[in-house]
GUTIBA-276805 format. One line per 10 residues: number of its first residue (from 0); their letters; for each residue x, z, y of N, C-alpha, C, O. Coordinates in nm, 2 decimals, decimal comma, always signed. Example, Ala and Ser with C-alpha at 12.3 -4.5 7.8 and 13.67 -1.06 7.14 Angstrom:
2
0) AS) +1,32:+0,78:-0,57:+1,23:+0,78:-0,45:+1,32:+0,78:-0,33:+1,42:+0,85:-0,33; +1,28:+0,71:-0,22:+1,37:+0,71:-0,11:+1,29:+0,79:+0,00:+1,34:+0,80:+0,11
END
This chain:
233
0) IPEIYFNEPE) -1,38:-5,89:+8,80:-1,50:-5,85:+8,73:-1,46:-5,77:+8,60:-1,38:-5,82:+8,52; -1,51:-5,65:+8,58:-1,47:-5,57:+8,46:-1,53:-5,64:+8,34:-1,63:-5,72:+8,34; -1,44:-5,61:+8,22:-1,49:-5,68:+8,09:-1,60:-5,61:+8,04:-1,59:-5,48:+8,04; -1,70:-5,66:+8,00:-1,83:-5,61:+7,93:-1,80:-5,62:+7,78:-1,78:-5,73:+7,73; -1,81:-5,51:+7,71:-1,80:-5,51:+7,57:-1,93:-5,54:+7,49:-1,92:-5,57:+7,37; -2,04:-5,53:+7,56:-2,16:-5,56:+7,50:-2,26:-5,61:+7,61:-2,25:-5,59:+7,73; -2,35:-5,68:+7,54:-2,45:-5,75:+7,65:-2,60:-5,69:+7,63:-2,68:-5,70:+7,72; -2,62:-5,63:+7,52:-2,74:-5,56:+7,49:-2,73:-5,42:+7,47:-2,62:-5,38:+7,41; -2,83:-5,33:+7,50:-2,82:-5,20:+7,45:-2,81:-5,17:+7,31:-2,75:-5,07:+7,27; -2,87:-5,26:+7,23:-2,87:-5,24:+7,10:-2,72:-5,24:+7,05:-2,69:-5,16:+6,97
10) ELLQVFTELE) -2,64:-5,33:+7,10:-2,50:-5,34:+7,06:-2,42:-5,20:+7,09:-2,32:-5,17:+7,02; -2,45:-5,12:+7,19:-2,41:-4,99:+7,21:-2,46:-4,89:+7,10:-2,39:-4,81:+7,05; -2,59:-4,91:+7,07:-2,62:-4,83:+6,96:-2,56:-4,85:+6,84:-2,54:-4,76:+6,77; -2,54:-4,97:+6,80:-2,47:-5,01:+6,69:-2,33:-4,95:+6,68:-2,28:-4,90:+6,58; -2,27:-4,96:+6,79:-2,12:-4,89:+6,79:-2,14:-4,75:+6,77:-2,06:-4,69:+6,69; -2,24:-4,67:+6,84:-2,25:-4,52:+6,80:-2,28:-4,50:+6,66:-2,24:-4,40:+6,61; -2,36:-4,59:+6,59:-2,40:-4,57:+6,46:-2,26:-4,58:+6,37:-2,24:-4,50:+6,28; -2,19:-4,69:+6,40:-2,06:-4,69:+6,32:-1,97:-4,58:+6,34:-1,92:-4,53:+6,25; -1,96:-4,54:+6,47:-1,88:-4,42:+6,49:-1,92:-4,29:+6,41:-1,85:-4,20:+6,36; -2,06:-4,29:+6,42:-2,11:-4,16:+6,36:-2,09:-4,15:+6,20:-2,06:-4,04:+6,15
20) EQNLTLVQYS) -2,10:-4,28:+6,14:-2,07:-4,30:+6,00:-1,93:-4,27:+5,97:-1,90:-4,22:+5,87; -1,83:-4,32:+6,06:-1,69:-4,29:+6,03:-1,66:-4,14:+6,04:-1,58:-4,08:+5,97; -1,73:-4,07:+6,15:-1,71:-3,93:+6,15:-1,76:-3,85:+6,03:-1,68:-3,77:+5,97; -1,88:-3,89:+5,98:-1,94:-3,84:+5,85:-1,84:-3,85:+5,75:-1,81:-3,75:+5,68; -1,78:-3,97:+5,73:-1,68:-4,02:+5,62:-1,57:-3,91:+5,63:-1,53:-3,85:+5,53; -1,51:-3,89:+5,76:-1,39:-3,81:+5,78:-1,42:-3,65:+5,75:-1,35:-3,58:+5,69; -1,55:-3,63:+5,79:-1,59:-3,49:+5,75:-1,60:-3,47:+5,61:-1,55:-3,37:+5,56; -1,66:-3,56:+5,54:-1,67:-3,56:+5,38:-1,53:-3,56:+5,31:-1,51:-3,49:+5,21; -1,44:-3,64:+5,37:-1,30:-3,64:+5,32:-1,23:-3,49:+5,36:-1,15:-3,44:+5,28; -1,26:-3,44:+5,47:-1,19:-3,31:+5,50:-1,25:-3,21:+5,41:-1,16:-3,13:+5,36
30) QDVDENLEDV) -1,38:-3,20:+5,38:-1,44:-3,12:+5,29:-1,36:-3,13:+5,14:-1,31:-3,04:+5,08; -1,37:-3,26:+5,11:-1,31:-3,27:+4,98:-1,16:-3,23:+4,97:-1,12:-3,17:+4,87; -1,08:-3,26:+5,07:-0,95:-3,20:+5,07:-0,93:-3,05:+5,07:-0,85:-2,99:+5,01; -1,03:-2,99:+5,14:-1,04:-2,85:+5,15:-1,08:-2,79:+5,01:-1,03:-2,68:+4,96; -1,17:-2,85:+4,94:-1,21:-2,80:+4,79:-1,09:-2,83:+4,71:-1,04:-2,74:+4,64; -1,03:-2,96:+4,72:-0,92:-2,97:+4,63:-0,80:-2,87:+4,65:-0,73:-2,83:+4,56; -0,78:-2,84:+4,79:-0,68:-2,73:+4,82:-0,72:-2,60:+4,77:-0,62:-2,54:+4,72; -0,83:-2,55:+4,77:-0,87:-2,44:+4,71:-0,85:-2,44:+4,56:-0,79:-2,34:+4,51; -0,89:-2,54:+4,49:-0,88:-2,55:+4,35:-0,72:-2,54:+4,33:-0,68:-2,47:+4,24; -0,64:-2,61:+4,40:-0,49:-2,62:+4,38:-0,44:-2,46:+4,39:-0,38:-2,40:+4,31
40) NKREKCIQDK) -0,49:-2,41:+4,51:-0,45:-2,26:+4,53:-0,49:-2,16:+4,40:-0,41:-2,08:+4,36; -0,61:-2,18:+4,36:-0,67:-2,10:+4,23:-0,57:-2,12:+4,12:-0,52:-2,03:+4,05; -0,55:-2,26:+4,10:-0,47:-2,28:+3,97:-0,32:-2,24:+3,98:-0,25:-2,21:+3,88; -0,28:-2,23:+4,11:-0,14:-2,18:+4,13:-0,14:-2,04:+4,12:-0,03:-1,99:+4,08; -0,24:-1,96:+4,16:-0,24:-1,83:+4,15:-0,27:-1,78:+4,00:-0,21:-1,68:+3,97; -0,35:-1,85:+3,92:-0,36:-1,85:+3,78:-0,22:-1,86:+3,71:-0,19:-1,78:+3,63; -0,16:-1,95:+3,75:-0,03:-1,99:+3,68:+0,07:-1,88:+3,72:+0,15:-1,85:+3,64; +0,06:-1,83:+3,84:+0,15:-1,73:+3,90:+0,12:-1,59:+3,81:+0,20:-1,52:+3,77; +0,00:-1,58:+3,79:-0,03:-1,46:+3,72:+0,01:-1,45:+3,56:+0,06:-1,36:+3,50; -0,01:-1,58:+3,51:+0,03:-1,59:+3,37:+0,19:-1,58:+3,36:+0,24:-1,53:+3,27
50) INNNIEFLLE) +0,26:-1,64:+3,45:+0,40:-1,62:+3,46:+0,45:-1,48:+3,48:+0,55:-1,44:+3,42; +0,38:-1,39:+3,56:+0,42:-1,26:+3,60:+0,38:-1,18:+3,45:+0,45:-1,09:+3,41; +0,27:-1,22:+3,40:+0,23:-1,13:+3,27:+0,33:-1,17:+3,16:+0,38:-1,08:+3,08; +0,38:-1,29:+3,15:+0,49:-1,34:+3,05:+0,61:-1,28:+3,08:+0,68:-1,23:+2,99; +0,64:-1,27:+3,22:+0,76:-1,20:+3,25:+0,77:-1,05:+3,21:+0,87:-0,99:+3,16; +0,64:-0,98:+3,23:+0,63:-0,84:+3,20:+0,63:-0,81:+3,04:+0,69:-0,72:+2,99; +0,56:-0,91:+2,98:+0,56:-0,90:+2,84:+0,70:-0,91:+2,78:+0,74:-0,84:+2,69; +0,78:-1,02:+2,83:+0,91:-1,04:+2,77:+0,99:-0,92:+2,81:+1,07:-0,88:+2,73; +0,98:-0,86:+2,93:+1,07:-0,75:+2,96:+1,04:-0,64:+2,86:+1,13:-0,58:+2,80; +0,92:-0,61:+2,84:+0,87:-0,49:+2,75:+0,92:-0,53:+2,61:+0,98:-0,44:+2,54
60) HKQMLKANCE) +0,90:-0,65:+2,56:+0,96:-0,69:+2,44:+1,10:-0,68:+2,43:+1,16:-0,66:+2,32; +1,18:-0,70:+2,55:+1,32:-0,70:+2,55:+1,35:-0,55:+2,52:+1,43:-0,51:+2,43; +1,29:-0,46:+2,59:+1,32:-0,30:+2,58:+1,28:-0,27:+2,43:+1,36:-0,19:+2,37; +1,17:-0,33:+2,37:+1,14:-0,27:+2,23:+1,26:-0,34:+2,15:+1,32:-0,27:+2,07; +1,29:-0,45:+2,16:+1,41:-0,52:+2,06:+1,53:-0,44:+2,09:+1,60:-0,41:+1,99; +1,56:-0,40:+2,21:+1,69:-0,31:+2,22:+1,66:-0,17:+2,17:+1,76:-0,12:+2,11; +1,56:-0,11:+2,18:+1,53:+0,01:+2,10:+1,54:-0,02:+1,96:+1,60:+0,07:+1,89; +1,48:-0,12:+1,90:+1,49:-0,15:+1,76:+1,63:-0,17:+1,71:+1,67:-0,13:+1,61; +1,71:-0,24:+1,80:+1,84:-0,27:+1,76:+1,91:-0,15:+1,76:+1,99:-0,13:+1,66; +1,90:-0,05:+1,85:+1,96:+0,07:+1,86:+1,93:+0,15:+1,72:+2,02:+0,19:+1,65
70) REEEKAAELE) +1,80:+0,16:+1,70:+1,77:+0,23:+1,57:+1,83:+0,16:+1,43:+1,87:+0,22:+1,33; +1,83:+0,03:+1,44:+1,89:-0,03:+1,32:+2,04:+0,00:+1,32:+2,10:+0,02:+1,21; +2,11:+0,01:+1,42:+2,25:+0,02:+1,43:+2,27:+0,16:+1,39:+2,37:+0,19:+1,33; +2,18:+0,26:+1,42:+2,20:+0,40:+1,37:+2,17:+0,40:+1,22:+2,25:+0,46:+1,15; +2,07:+0,34:+1,17:+2,05:+0,34:+1,05:+2,15:+0,27:+0,95:+2,17:+0,32:+0,84; +2,22:+0,15:+1,00:+2,33:+0,09:+0,94:+2,44:+0,19:+0,93:+2,50:+0,21:+0,82; +2,47:+0,26:+1,03:+2,58:+0,36:+1,03:+2,55:+0,47:+0,93:+2,64:+0,51:+0,85; +2,42:+0,52:+0,92:+2,38:+0,63:+0,82:+2,40:+0,58:+0,68:+2,44:+0,65:+0,59; +2,35:+0,45:+0,66:+2,36:+0,39:+0,54:+2,50:+0,37:+0,49:+2,53:+0,38:+0,37; +2,59:+0,33:+0,58:+2,73:+0,30:+0,55:+2,79:+0,44:+0,50:+2,87:+0,44:+0,40
80) LRSRLFSFGE) +2,75:+0,54:+0,58:+2,81:+0,67:+0,54:+2,76:+0,72:+0,40:+2,84:+0,78:+0,33; +2,63:+0,69:+0,37:+2,57:+0,71:+0,24:+2,64:+0,64:+0,13:+2,67:+0,70:+0,03; +2,67:+0,51:+0,16:+2,73:+0,44:+0,07:+2,88:+0,46:+0,03:+2,93:+0,44:-0,08; +2,93:+0,52:+0,13:+3,07:+0,56:+0,10:+3,06:+0,69:+0,02:+3,13:+0,70:-0,08; +2,98:+0,79:+0,07:+2,97:+0,90:-0,02:+2,92:+0,88:-0,16:+2,96:+0,95:-0,25; +2,82:+0,77:-0,18:+2,77:+0,74:-0,30:+2,90:+0,68:-0,40:+2,92:+0,72:-0,52; +2,96:+0,60:-0,34:+3,08:+0,53:-0,40:+3,18:+0,62:-0,46:+3,23:+0,60:-0,57; +3,20:+0,73:-0,39:+3,30:+0,83:-0,42:+3,24:+0,94:-0,51:+3,32:+1,03:-0,55; +3,11:+0,94:-0,54:+3,06:+1,06:-0,59:+3,08:+1,05:-0,74:+3,17:+0,98:-0,79; +2,99:+1,12:-0,82:+3,03:+1,14:-0,96:+2,94:+1,03:-1,04:+2,95:+1,02:-1,16
90) FNSDAQEKLI) +2,85:+0,95:-0,96:+2,78:+0,85:-1,04:+2,87:+0,73:-1,08:+2,96:+0,69:-1,00; +2,86:+0,67:-1,20:+2,93:+0,56:-1,25:+2,85:+0,44:-1,21:+2,73:+0,44:-1,17; +2,92:+0,32:-1,23:+2,87:+0,19:-1,18:+2,73:+0,16:-1,24:+2,65:+0,10:-1,17; +2,71:+0,19:-1,39:+2,59:+0,16:-1,44:+2,47:+0,25:-1,37:+2,36:+0,20:-1,34; +2,50:+0,38:-1,35:+2,40:+0,45:-1,28:+2,36:+0,40:-1,14:+2,25:+0,39:-1,10; +2,46:+0,35:-1,08:+2,43:+0,29:-0,94:+2,35:+0,17:-0,95:+2,26:+0,15:-0,88; +2,38:+0,08:-1,05:+2,30:-0,04:-1,07:+2,16:-0,02:-1,11:+2,07:-0,09:-1,07; +2,14:+0,09:-1,18:+2,00:+0,12:-1,22:+1,94:+0,19:-1,10:+1,81:+0,17:-1,10; +2,00:+0,25:-1,02:+1,94:+0,32:-0,92:+1,90:+0,20:-0,81:+1,79:+0,20:-0,75; +2,00:+0,12:-0,78:+1,97:+0,00:-0,69:+1,86:-0,09:-0,74:+1,78:-0,14:-0,66
100) DSLSKKINQV) +1,86:-0,11:-0,87:+1,74:-0,20:-0,93:+1,61:-0,13:-0,90:+1,51:-0,19:-0,87; +1,61:+0,03:-0,92:+1,49:+0,08:-0,90:+1,44:+0,08:-0,75:+1,32:+0,05:-0,72; +1,55:+0,10:-0,67:+1,50:+0,09:-0,52:+1,45:-0,05:-0,48:+1,36:-0,06:-0,40; +1,50:-0,16:-0,53:+1,47:-0,29:-0,51:+1,32:-0,32:-0,55:+1,25:-0,39:-0,48; +1,29:-0,26:-0,67:+1,15:-0,26:-0,72:+1,05:-0,19:-0,63:+0,93:-0,23:-0,60; +1,11:-0,08:-0,58:+1,01:+0,01:-0,50:+0,99:-0,07:-0,36:+0,88:-0,07:-0,30; +1,12:-0,14:-0,32:+1,09:-0,21:-0,18:+0,99:-0,32:-0,21:+0,90:-0,35:-0,13; +1,00:-0,39:-0,32:+0,91:-0,51:-0,34:+0,74:-0,45:-0,34:+0,65:-0,51:-0,30; +0,74:-0,34:-0,40:+0,59:-0,31:-0,41:+0,54:-0,27:-0,26:+0,43:-0,30:-0,22; +0,63:-0,20:-0,19:+0,59:-0,16:-0,05:+0,57:-0,29:+0,03:+0,49:-0,30:+0,12
110) YRVCIGDAEV) +0,67:-0,40:+0,01:+0,65:-0,53:+0,08:+0,53:-0,60:+0,04:+0,46:-0,65:+0,13; +0,48:-0,60:-0,09:+0,35:-0,68:-0,12:+0,24:-0,59:-0,06:+0,14:-0,65:-0,01; +0,24:-0,47:-0,05:+0,12:-0,39:+0,00:+0,11:-0,42:+0,16:+0,00:-0,44:+0,22; +0,23:-0,41:+0,22:+0,23:-0,43:+0,37:+0,22:-0,57:+0,41:+0,14:-0,60:+0,50; +0,29:-0,68:+0,35:+0,30:-0,81:+0,40:+0,24:-0,91:+0,31:+0,18:-1,00:+0,36; +0,25:-0,90:+0,18:+0,21:-1,00:+0,09:+0,30:-1,03:-0,01:+0,40:-0,96:-0,03; +0,27:-1,14:-0,09:+0,36:-1,20:-0,18:+0,45:-1,31:-0,14:+0,53:-1,36:-0,21; +0,42:-1,34:-0,01:+0,52:-1,45:+0,06:+0,65:-1,41:+0,09:+0,67:-1,31:+0,16; +0,74:-1,49:+0,04:+0,89:-1,46:+0,08:+0,94:-1,34:-0,01:+1,05:-1,28:+0,03; +0,87:-1,29:-0,12:+0,93:-1,18:-0,17:+1,06:-1,21:-0,24:+1,14:-1,12:-0,26
120) GSLNAVQKLV) +1,08:-1,35:-0,29:+1,21:-1,37:-0,38:+1,31:-1,42:-0,27:+1,43:-1,41:-0,30; +1,28:-1,47:-0,15:+1,39:-1,53:-0,07:+1,45:-1,44:+0,02:+1,55:-1,48:+0,08; +1,40:-1,30:+0,05:+1,44:-1,22:+0,14:+1,51:-1,11:+0,07:+1,47:-1,07:-0,04; +1,63:-1,04:+0,13:+1,68:-0,93:+0,06:+1,62:-0,81:+0,11:+1,54:-0,80:+0,20; +1,67:-0,70:+0,04:+1,60:-0,57:+0,07:+1,60:-0,52:+0,21:+1,50:-0,46:+0,25; +1,72:-0,55:+0,30:+1,72:-0,51:+0,43:+1,62:-0,60:+0,51:+1,55:-0,55:+0,60; +1,61:-0,73:+0,49:+1,52:-0,80:+0,56:+1,37:-0,77:+0,54:+1,30:-0,77:+0,64; +1,34:-0,73:+0,41:+1,20:-0,70:+0,35:+1,17:-0,56:+0,45:+1,06:-0,54:+0,50; +1,27:-0,47:+0,45:+1,24:-0,34:+0,52:+1,23:-0,36:+0,67:+1,16:-0,28:+0,73; +1,29:-0,45:+0,73:+1,27:-0,48:+0,87:+1,14:-0,54:+0,90:+1,07:-0,51:+1,00
130) KVESRLVELS) +1,09:-0,63:+0,81:+0,95:-0,69:+0,82:+0,84:-0,58:+0,80:+0,73:-0,58:+0,87; +0,86:-0,50:+0,71:+0,77:-0,38:+0,69:+0,76:-0,30:+0,80:+0,65:-0,26:+0,84; +0,89:-0,27:+0,85:+0,88:-0,18:+0,98:+0,81:-0,24:+1,10:+0,73:-0,17:+1,16; +0,84:-0,37:+1,12:+0,76:-0,44:+1,22:+0,61:-0,44:+1,21:+0,54:-0,41:+1,30; +0,57:-0,46:+1,08:+0,44:-0,47:+1,04:+0,38:-0,31:+1,09:+0,28:-0,30:+1,16; +0,45:-0,21:+1,05:+0,39:-0,07:+1,07:+0,39:-0,04:+1,22:+0,30:+0,03:+1,27; +0,47:-0,11:+1,29:+0,47:-0,08:+1,44:+0,34:-0,15:+1,50:+0,27:-0,10:+1,58; +0,32:-0,27:+1,45:+0,20:-0,34:+1,48:+0,07:-0,28:+1,47:-0,01:-0,28:+1,55; +0,06:-0,21:+1,34:-0,05:-0,14:+1,30:-0,06:-0,02:+1,37:-0,18:+0,02:+1,40; +0,05:+0,06:+1,40:+0,03:+0,18:+1,46:-0,02:+0,15:+1,63:-0,09:+0,22:+1,69
140) DLIESIPKES) +0,03:+0,04:+1,69:-0,02:-0,01:+1,80:-0,17:-0,04:+1,81:-0,24:-0,02:+1,91; -0,21:-0,10:+1,69:-0,35:-0,15:+1,68:-0,45:-0,01:+1,67:-0,55:+0,01:+1,73; -0,38:+0,07:+1,59:-0,46:+0,19:+1,56:-0,48:+0,28:+1,70:-0,58:+0,35:+1,72; -0,38:+0,28:+1,77:-0,39:+0,35:+1,92:-0,49:+0,28:+1,99:-0,57:+0,34:+2,07; -0,50:+0,16:+1,98:-0,59:+0,08:+2,06:-0,75:+0,09:+2,02:-0,84:+0,05:+2,08; -0,75:+0,14:+1,90:-0,90:+0,16:+1,84:-0,96:+0,28:+1,87:-0,88:+0,38:+1,85; -1,08:+0,31:+1,92:-1,15:+0,43:+1,94:-1,12:+0,53:+1,84:-1,12:+0,50:+1,72; -1,11:+0,66:+1,88:-1,07:+0,76:+1,77:-1,18:+0,78:+1,66:-1,16:+0,80:+1,54; -1,30:+0,76:+1,72:-1,42:+0,80:+1,62:-1,42:+0,67:+1,51:-1,46:+0,69:+1,40; -1,37:+0,56:+1,55:-1,38:+0,45:+1,45:-1,27:+0,47:+1,36:-1,28:+0,43:+1,24
150) VEAIERIKQK) -1,15:+0,52:+1,40:-1,04:+0,54:+1,31:-1,07:+0,66:+1,21:-1,04:+0,66:+1,09; -1,14:+0,77:+1,27:-1,18:+0,88:+1,17:-1,28:+0,83:+1,07:-1,27:+0,86:+0,95; -1,37:+0,75:+1,12:-1,47:+0,70:+1,01:-1,39:+0,61:+0,89:-1,41:+0,62:+0,77; -1,30:+0,52:+0,95:-1,23:+0,43:+0,85:-1,15:+0,54:+0,74:-1,16:+0,52:+0,62; -1,08:+0,64:+0,80:-1,00:+0,73:+0,73:-1,10:+0,80:+0,62:-1,05:+0,82:+0,50; -1,22:+0,84:+0,64:-1,31:+0,90:+0,56:-1,35:+0,80:+0,46:-1,36:+0,84:+0,35; -1,36:+0,68:+0,49:-1,40:+0,58:+0,39:-1,29:+0,56:+0,29:-1,31:+0,55:+0,17; -1,18:+0,56:+0,35:-1,05:+0,53:+0,26:-1,03:+0,65:+0,16:-1,01:+0,63:+0,04; -1,05:+0,77:+0,22:-1,04:+0,90:+0,13:-1,14:+0,89:+0,02:-1,11:+0,92:-0,09; -1,27:+0,85:+0,06:-1,36:+0,86:-0,03:-1,33:+0,75:-0,16:-1,34:+0,78:-0,28
160) ERRQKLREEK) -1,29:+0,62:-0,11:-1,23:+0,52:-0,22:-1,12:+0,57:-0,29:-1,12:+0,54:-0,41; -1,03:+0,64:-0,24:-0,92:+0,70:-0,31:-0,97:+0,81:-0,42:-0,92:+0,81:-0,53; -1,06:+0,88:-0,38:-1,10:+0,99:-0,46:-1,19:+0,92:-0,58:-1,19:+0,96:-0,70; -1,27:+0,81:-0,55:-1,35:+0,75:-0,65:-1,25:+0,68:-0,75:-1,28:+0,68:-0,87; -1,14:+0,63:-0,71:-1,04:+0,55:-0,78:-0,97:+0,66:-0,87:-0,95:+0,64:-0,99; -0,94:+0,77:-0,81:-0,88:+0,87:-0,89:-0,98:+0,92:-1,02:-0,94:+0,93:-1,13; -1,11:+0,95:-0,97:-1,20:+0,98:-1,09:-1,21:+0,87:-1,19:-1,20:+0,90:-1,30; -1,22:+0,75:-1,15:-1,24:+0,65:-1,24:-1,10:+0,63:-1,34:-1,10:+0,59:-1,46; -0,99:+0,67:-1,28:-0,86:+0,65:-1,36:-0,85:+0,78:-1,46:-0,79:+0,78:-1,57; -0,92:+0,89:-1,42:-0,93:+1,01:-1,50:-1,02:+0,97:-1,62:-0,99:+0,99:-1,73
170) LKEKQRHQEE) -1,13:+0,92:-1,57:-1,23:+0,89:-1,68:-1,18:+0,78:-1,79:-1,20:+0,79:-1,91; -1,11:+0,69:-1,73:-1,06:+0,58:-1,83:-0,95:+0,65:-1,91:-0,93:+0,61:-2,03; -0,86:+0,76:-1,86:-0,75:+0,81:-1,95:-0,83:+0,90:-2,05:-0,80:+0,90:-2,17; -0,93:+0,98:-2,00:-1,00:+1,04:-2,12:-1,07:+0,96:-2,21:-1,07:+0,99:-2,33; -1,13:+0,85:-2,18:-1,18:+0,77:-2,29:-1,08:+0,71:-2,37:-1,10:+0,71:-2,50; -0,95:+0,66:-2,32:-0,86:+0,62:-2,40:-0,80:+0,73:-2,51:-0,78:+0,71:-2,62; -0,79:+0,84:-2,45:-0,74:+0,95:-2,53:-0,86:+0,98:-2,66:-0,82:+1,00:-2,78; -0,99:+0,97:-2,62:-1,09:+0,99:-2,72:-1,08:+0,88:-2,82:-1,11:+0,90:-2,94; -1,05:+0,75:-2,77:-1,06:+0,64:-2,86:-0,93:+0,66:-2,95:-0,94:+0,65:-3,08; -0,83:+0,69:-2,90:-0,69:+0,71:-2,99:-0,73:+0,82:-3,10:-0,71:+0,80:-3,22
180) RLKAALERAV) -0,79:+0,94:-3,07:-0,83:+1,03:-3,16:-0,93:+0,98:-3,26:-0,91:+1,02:-3,37; -1,02:+0,91:-3,22:-1,12:+0,85:-3,33:-1,05:+0,74:-3,41:-1,07:+0,73:-3,53; -0,97:+0,67:-3,35:-0,90:+0,57:-3,44:-0,81:+0,63:-3,54:-0,81:+0,58:-3,65; -0,73:+0,75:-3,51:-0,65:+0,81:-3,59:-0,74:+0,90:-3,70:-0,69:+0,92:-3,81; -0,86:+0,94:-3,67:-0,95:+0,99:-3,77:-1,00:+0,89:-3,87:-0,99:+0,92:-3,99; -1,04:+0,77:-3,82:-1,07:+0,66:-3,90:-0,96:+0,62:-4,00:-0,98:+0,60:-4,12; -0,85:+0,62:-3,94:-0,74:+0,57:-4,04:-0,71:+0,68:-4,12:-0,66:+0,64:-4,23; -0,72:+0,80:-4,11:-0,71:+0,90:-4,20:-0,81:+0,90:-4,32:-0,78:+0,93:-4,44; -0,95:+0,87:-4,28:-1,06:+0,87:-4,37:-1,05:+0,74:-4,46:-1,09:+0,74:-4,57; -0,99:+0,63:-4,40:-0,99:+0,51:-4,48:-0,87:+0,52:-4,57:-0,88:+0,45:-4,68
190) AQPKKKMGRR) -0,75:+0,58:-4,54:-0,64:+0,56:-4,62:-0,67:+0,63:-4,76:-0,74:+0,73:-4,78; -0,61:+0,56:-4,86:-0,62:+0,59:-5,01:-0,57:+0,72:-5,03:-0,47:+0,76:-4,97; -0,63:+0,80:-5,12:-0,58:+0,93:-5,16:-0,46:+0,93:-5,23:-0,45:+0,83:-5,32; -0,34:+1,01:-5,22:-0,24:+1,01:-5,29:-0,26:+1,03:-5,43:-0,35:+1,11:-5,46; -0,19:+0,98:-5,52:-0,19:+1,00:-5,68:-0,11:+1,11:-5,70:+0,01:+1,11:-5,66; -0,15:+1,23:-5,78:-0,08:+1,34:-5,81:+0,01:+1,32:-5,93:-0,04:+1,28:-6,04; +0,12:+1,34:-5,92:+0,25:+1,32:-6,02:+0,25:+1,45:-6,09:+0,22:+1,56:-6,04; +0,31:+1,44:-6,22:+0,34:+1,56:-6,29:+0,24:+1,64:-6,36:+0,13:+1,59:-6,37; +0,26:+1,76:-6,42:+0,17:+1,83:-6,48:+0,06:+1,89:-6,38:+0,09:+1,91:-6,26; -0,05:+1,92:-6,44:-0,16:+1,98:-6,36:-0,12:+2,14:-6,34:-0,08:+2,20:-6,45
200) LIYRSKPLSA) -0,12:+2,20:-6,24:-0,11:+2,35:-6,21:-0,23:+2,41:-6,27:-0,35:+2,37:-6,26; -0,18:+2,52:-6,35:-0,30:+2,60:-6,42:-0,28:+2,75:-6,36:-0,17:+2,80:-6,34; -0,39:+2,80:-6,33:-0,38:+2,95:-6,29:-0,35:+3,04:-6,40:-0,39:+3,03:-6,52; -0,24:+3,13:-6,35:-0,19:+3,21:-6,46:-0,22:+3,37:-6,40:-0,21:+3,40:-6,29; -0,25:+3,46:-6,51:-0,28:+3,59:-6,46:-0,16:+3,65:-6,43:-0,06:+3,61:-6,48; -0,16:+3,75:-6,33:-0,05:+3,82:-6,28:-0,01:+3,93:-6,40:-0,09:+3,97:-6,47; +0,12:+3,96:-6,41:+0,16:+4,06:-6,50:+0,12:+4,19:-6,47:+0,10:+4,22:-6,35; +0,11:+4,28:-6,57:+0,05:+4,41:-6,55:+0,16:+4,51:-6,47:+0,28:+4,51:-6,51; +0,13:+4,58:-6,39:+0,22:+4,67:-6,32:+0,26:+4,78:-6,42:+0,21:+4,78:-6,53; +0,36:+4,86:-6,38:+0,42:+4,96:-6,47:+0,32:+5,07:-6,51:+0,30:+5,12:-6,62
210) SKQELLLVSD) +0,25:+5,11:-6,40:+0,13:+5,21:-6,42:+0,03:+5,18:-6,52:+0,00:+5,26:-6,60; -0,02:+5,04:-6,50:-0,10:+5,00:-6,60:-0,07:+4,99:-6,75:-0,15:+5,01:-6,84; +0,07:+4,95:-6,77:+0,14:+4,94:-6,88:+0,13:+5,08:-6,96:+0,09:+5,09:-7,07; +0,17:+5,18:-6,87:+0,18:+5,31:-6,93:+0,04:+5,36:-6,98:+0,02:+5,42:-7,09; -0,06:+5,34:-6,89:-0,21:+5,37:-6,93:-0,24:+5,32:-7,07:-0,29:+5,38:-7,16; -0,20:+5,18:-7,07:-0,24:+5,12:-7,20:-0,18:+5,17:-7,33:-0,24:+5,18:-7,43; -0,04:+5,21:-7,31:+0,05:+5,26:-7,41:-0,01:+5,39:-7,46:-0,02:+5,41:-7,58; -0,06:+5,48:-7,36:-0,10:+5,61:-7,39:-0,25:+5,60:-7,47:-0,28:+5,68:-7,56; -0,32:+5,50:-7,42:-0,46:+5,49:-7,50:-0,43:+5,44:-7,64:-0,50:+5,49:-7,73; -0,35:+5,35:-7,66:-0,31:+5,29:-7,80:-0,27:+5,41:-7,87:-0,33:+5,43:-7,98
220) TRTKTQEEEY) -0,19:+5,50:-7,83:-0,13:+5,62:-7,91:-0,25:+5,70:-7,95:-0,26:+5,74:-8,06; -0,34:+5,73:-7,86:-0,45:+5,82:-7,89:-0,52:+5,77:-7,98:-0,56:+5,84:-8,08; -0,55:+5,63:-7,98:-0,65:+5,57:-8,08:-0,59:+5,57:-8,22:-0,65:+5,59:-8,33; -0,46:+5,54:-8,21:-0,38:+5,55:-8,34:-0,39:+5,68:-8,41:-0,41:+5,69:-8,53; -0,38:+5,79:-8,35:-0,37:+5,92:-8,39:-0,50:+5,95:-8,43:-0,51:+6,01:-8,54; -0,62:+5,92:-8,37:-0,75:+5,94:-8,41:-0,78:+5,88:-8,55:-0,83:+5,94:-8,64; -0,74:+5,74:-8,55:-0,76:+5,68:-8,69:-0,69:+5,74:-8,81:-0,74:+5,75:-8,92; -0,55:+5,79:-8,78:-0,49:+5,86:-8,90:-0,56:+5,99:-8,94:-0,58:+6,02:-9,06; -0,61:+6,06:-8,84:-0,68:+6,19:-8,88:-0,81:+6,17:-8,96:-0,85:+6,24:-9,04; -0,89:+6,04:-8,91:-1,00:+6,01:-8,98:-0,97:+5,98:-9,12:-1,03:+6,03:-9,21
230) FFS) -0,88:+5,89:-9,14:-0,86:+5,83:-9,27:-0,78:+5,93:-9,36:-0,81:+5,94:-9,48; -0,68:+6,01:-9,32:-0,59:+6,08:-9,40:-0,61:+6,23:-9,41:-0,53:+6,30:-9,48; -0,71:+6,28:-9,33:-0,74:+6,43:-9,33:-0,85:+6,45:-9,42:-0,89:+6,56:-9,44
END
């Protein structure tokens, strides 16, 4: 006699129901696995893209650093040549020290404008120039990425600001010059008059010329002759 696994039809229906529930659970699990796998694939692709971008960036940065190193080596060779010519030139040590000090001050001014006041005292002149050059490269790349119209508008604004600043400086210089002239005039007006020393100068008539002396002599002679004729004739 074959073995019977159920006695009532409801028992078979119960088995089908359980199998259906198990099947649905497996389907849901399969869908979850597929979704997780898709997420993993997306994350893997994103990570791979980032890695590729980083590799490309590092390669470009490597080329840029290589080019910068070549330029720095060329500059170093040029500076070495100039230093040799400078050392054997007609300048003495005092003049060289003054020139180096002047160059250091100019480098510090450029560094403060381009970078800021940070690390001004802790870096030497070459390190400051390297940072300034790097900053200029960054700004140059940034300018190239900005639309041309925006760059031209900014340049016009900067030129207007420079002209305004120049006019203000000229006006201040003119005012300062006027104040100095006014101050000098006030000082002259307030200053006590100098006391005159010695005898007072008196105007003296000019001596007669030779022709005038002759005319007076002739006139006196005629007058004397006329008087003698009047009294003694």
